[in-house]
Steps between C-alpha positions, in 0.01 A plus 500: 500500500176583679247217515150601599235227563136541593551846652172636635439827684157609636400830654159425660274386215747622230742247351800707381704206383322186399721189491787680310760248372792630292878478469720805448828401343831694520518837324226763486143374508184705456185483704208679343127533535215756528460709815392283791637188342713397804845615384588721803345239734742248354788735572364553848504123556864467382592804723334351806232764539217265418467142619329269254214272588647218300793422263875491493779721370852350452771742410834349387395177674417671831150529658459879474184517710679347799748785509390780742417814306757717661772251407410488127705805421814338636406190316523708183152637417464851371195685389378829363146624571241693297563789749856619552666378825811715497524756773497845341711676770778242460758492226490248215803327659343470844174370355688214311731443795192437726413198288860381485507473875248223483686306233732209547805716431710659772580870567844481350355509145201719567616823348626331181188288470264795547687716249509210250117446532438876441737508201339183355156684477653796307455749778795715406434796738637560850435177703479723815218708357168479694235289329251792548707695241482236227260485204238225491693276263816534710299405806386186331856408427576538875241238572663270251844564650357404842370180340835383342739588783656222704487204261133421501368161409146615411399847376126595485419811296141623553411746211842674499411698179152627592463856389846535338533642146619275225870603506533434876307175462747390228794568734328309778452211265873485431571491871247227572633285222833512655403411859530117472840512329632772732370356830408140426153565639181358358292810416112516475353801343143625544395775269205603275736621224513204265784652296714499820406150587572386141838674509608361834336159564593171340190340649178638640215369719150650497251525789134579464270514806763314695527214250805422280368505145826487302870451544789453257716695258397866504418546135289183496315595821415848371335339195295262713124562450426461872758775578352729233151442645629575851631835388260605224189296573498333163748314280360646184603856592861418433 
């Protein structure tokens, strides 16, 4: 469980997160909102890249903000980014192994753990092929494999399906749905594809201009008039 209370982030005169308070339960949770709502800023706080002006974040009973950012990977945090982080000139295996080295698991199980993470995502090609040789959809799966290797506790997925065709998004949804059961990790998904969020997330929270405007079961949240206004500008459109 992730418990967020009064989280506030300011960049100069801009308040990116304004007193955000929400609880993310076990499983896969959605975090949605228009562009600029504060979603990536929230992920940056969890990752340790941004220090909040106020507020607390407790993860599985621990004060997450007190953990030095470079130790959060060993603690069990994994993350994908909107831009790919895999090194093109390295193999799929080596890219995933780089993350495993910062996990809580030892070297003895590294090869098996890495191959298991690659297999889990459905990447059925040569694990020693260079990332540069892969198609766009396969490269996204490499990012997910990096996020699930090494028994993570918290997996943050930042728009993992952006730009993918429907068929590849459908496969990605199947993978995301299985992450909590496969790894035990609480998973938070940020995406603008509401069909992906609906397919993967039991609960969803919504940010708008840094404020939490809704939180609860996904189907209920997506029918909330405040959420519809945030995305479409008016509740009557839908």
